[in-house]
C-alpha positions as a Python dict, from the first residue, in 0.01 Angstrom:
ca = {
    (1, 'M'): (0, 0, 0),
    (2, 'R'): (147, 7, -349),
    (3, 'S'): (21, -349, -409),
    (4, 'L'): (-341, -266, -323),
    (5, 'P'): (-428, -127, -669),
    (6, 'W'): (-283, -439, -834),
    (7, 'L'): (-479, -663, -601),
    (8, 'L'): (-800, -473, -671),
    (9, 'A'): (-734, -484, -1045),
    (10, 'G'): (-685, -861, -1029),
    (11, 'V'): (-1007, -911, -837),
    (12, 'A'): (-1195, -689, -1083),
    (13, 'I'): (-1058, -881, -1382),
    (14, 'G'): (-1152, -1213, -1222),
    (15, 'A'): (-1503, -1092, -1142),
    (16, 'G'): (-1544, -962, -1497),
    (17, 'I'): (-1438, -1295, -1646),
    (18, 'A'): (-1675, -1482, -1414),
    (19, 'V'): (-1968, -1261, -1511),
    (20, 'L'): (-1897, -1297, -1882),
    (21, 'V'): (-1857, -1673, -1871),
    (22, 'L'): (-2144, -1747, -1633),
    (23, 'N'): (-2387, -1533, -1831),
    (24, 'G'): (-2281, -1680, -2165),
    (25, 'E'): (-2532, -1823, -2407),
    (26, 'E'): (-2583, -2196, -2405),
    (27, 'P'): (-2611, -2355, -2748),
    (28, 'E'): (-2955, -2468, -2852),
    (29, 'H'): (-2988, -2843, -2860),
    (30, 'A'): (-3290, -2931, -3075),
    (31, 'T'): (-3329, -3302, -3015),
    (32, 'G'): (-3625, -3530, -3030),
    (33, 'Y'): (-3602, -3641, -2666),
    (34, 'D'): (-3659, -3395, -2385),
    (35, 'S'): (-3463, -3595, -2127),
    (36, 'V'): (-3156, -3614, -2351),
    (37, 'D'): (-3193, -3245, -2436),
    (38, 'H'): (-3212, -3165, -2065),
    (39, 'A'): (-2902, -3375, -1993),
    (40, 'A'): (-2706, -3200, -2266),
    (41, 'R'): (-2803, -2856, -2132),
    (42, 'K'): (-2716, -2945, -1773),
    (43, 'T'): (-2382, -3094, -1874),
    (44, 'F'): (-2294, -2790, -2084),
    (45, 'G'): (-2391, -2557, -1798),
    (46, 'W'): (-2179, -2753, -1553),
    (47, 'G'): (-1883, -2737, -1792),
    (48, 'T'): (-1924, -2362, -1831),
    (49, 'R'): (-1930, -2310, -1455),
    (50, 'Q'): (-1619, -2525, -1408),
    (51, 'R'): (-1433, -2332, -1676),
    (52, 'A'): (-1531, -2002, -1512),
    (53, 'E'): (-1417, -2119, -1170),
    (54, 'G'): (-1093, -2246, -1321),
    (55, 'T'): (-1023, -1918, -1498),
    (56, 'V'): (-1095, -1715, -1185),
    (57, 'G'): (-875, -1949, -978),
    (58, 'S'): (-588, -1909, -1222),
    (59, 'V'): (-621, -1529, -1219),
    (60, 'V'): (-630, -1521, -839),
    (61, 'G'): (-321, -1742, -834),
    (62, 'R'): (-136, -1506, -1063),
    (63, 'V'): (-236, -1207, -850),
    (64, 'K'): (-114, -1387, -535),
    (65, 'E'): (212, -1468, -709),
    (66, 'G'): (266, -1104, -797),
    (67, 'V'): (178, -984, -448),
    (68, 'G'): (404, -1252, -296),
    (69, 'R'): (696, -1150, -517),
    (70, 'F'): (635, -782, -448),
    (71, 'T'): (617, -824, -72),
    (72, 'G'): (880, -1100, -54),
    (73, 'D'): (631, -1343, 106),
    (74, 'S'): (745, -1686, -12),
    (75, 'D'): (442, -1860, 144),
    (76, 'L'): (201, -1647, -58),
    (77, 'E'): (410, -1700, -369),
    (78, 'A'): (402, -2079, -319),
    (79, 'E'): (27, -2073, -255),
    (80, 'D'): (-29, -1933, -603),
    (81, 'T'): (112, -2248, -765),
    (82, 'V'): (-150, -2464, -598),
    (83, 'Q'): (-426, -2226, -697),
    (84, 'K'): (-309, -2203, -1059),
    (85, 'V'): (-293, -2583, -1091),
    (86, 'A'): (-639, -2620, -937),
    (87, 'G'): (-769, -2358, -1181),
    (88, 'K'): (-622, -2542, -1477),
    (89, 'V'): (-774, -2871, -1359),
    (90, 'K'): (-1119, -2713, -1325),
    (91, 'D'): (-1085, -2554, -1667),
    (92, 'A'): (-994, -2891, -1821),
    (93, 'A'): (-1290, -3057, -1645),
    (94, 'G'): (-1516, -2785, -1783),
    (95, 'E'): (-1386, -2838, -2135),
    (96, 'A'): (-1454, -3210, -2098),
    (97, 'G'): (-1807, -3139, -1973),
    (98, 'Q'): (-1880, -2916, -2269),
    (99, 'A'): (-1741, -3178, -2508),
    (100, 'V'): (-1965, -3442, -2350),
    (101, 'A'): (-2268, -3215, -2390),
    (102, 'E'): (-2188, -3160, -2758),
    (103, 'T'): (-2143, -3535, -2806),
    (104, 'I'): (-2479, -3607, -2640),
    (105, 'H'): (-2639, -3354, -2869),
    (106, 'D'): (-2470, -3492, -3182),
    (107, 'L'): (-2565, -3852, -3101),
    (108, 'N'): (-2929, -3757, -3045),
    (109, 'K'): (-2982, -3589, -3384),
}
């Protein structure tokens, strides 16, 4: 039962990060073409969602690692590695999506 507060704290931190990132402001893309503007916005939004999911996945992985170490559960501790790697991959994909959106915007000026 001593690990329950840590688990709840990890979930709360992950939920807080998700809310902050998912409700973030998208940059305004003032371009001359509505379809290109729409594509830039959708790509930026997708990238933001991927980064949020990646961050939450990494946090959950770290929480699982701590709980696994605390309880001595090697399976749970090993599961965290997979989740942290998946979180980092999603975060990188999100960064790439945001970079593509900025590039679309810059090319359409």
